[in-house]
C-alpha angles and dihedrals in degrees: 000000000000099000097173092054131061101278128208088244093060093046091046090051092052093050091046091048092051089049091050094049089050091052091050089051088051094046090050096052100037114104092214107094098113133013123207107196116198112194121200127200094205110104091208092062133062128230117259129222124194116203116204122201132174094261107016141029128213131189121201140175119239110273093019129109097193122089114246089195126016122189109197090175098054091111090070097050105037107152095186116093097209093053092046091053089047087055088068103027098055098049088045091049089050092053093048093047090049088052091053088049091052093051093045092053093047088053094049090049092049087049096048100042104033121114120254088236109054116233111258093217092057098043091110095046115123096208108096140134096257092053093042092054093045095052090043091055088053094049091051091050090050092048092050090052093049094052099036101051097058091038091058088043089063090063092053091042090058089057088052092051094047091052093044097048123001134315094263101107121094129167116243135218098279084077092060093044089053095046090048090049092051090050088053088056091053090048089051092052092048091053093052091046091051090049091049097046092048092049107037125074112232102228093055119087114261094242095055119101124260095268110095099235132033111264119248139182093258091052093063102029125100117273113261131184120261091248094052092052089061096052133001091204102038109128130179110229112191114227118214115203124197119213121203 
């Protein structure tokens, strides 16, 4: 694995992270988290389905694409605990994942554009590709956990609502989109961890760059003899003695 170059694992992790963040955006905005289906036995009337999202609510007749009732202020009056938790969890997960993407891009740029000979003045700098990818992997893992837990809770909360009222509640496809996006965040984190473990020597601190020892002046200086290191002006002058 070319650890000192931009590797396919890091590129794939960035693409997977972007797709996962886009999926979280879609899951956050979709009004399809829960369906309430009201069935009528009157042949002259149509069945009604209420679509509940995190921010809006829409009621439609079967076979119609227009909302009979559209509540744009639903976000302020949500009376379902799982949706209220998701209103805070999903935006927080998006922010954490975007921070991970930013760190991952910084690490890739540092890997792609760095010099083959490290700068002596920046030898003690903590910002490097290895550290950026490691912290980005941790952020992606955290974002996946924050988004996955309340999304799974929606499924169990539907069971609770059906037992408490009537079996008319079902979860919609926004749940699947969010769970799949959380899985993508975990996959992104796994790819970054695999890259880090394969490229980083275990005894070295995690914040150090990819070369095995800290660079120093003597590492990149021209080789001198042992005598010239002691003194730059030391000259051996032969002494000739005359015997009588």
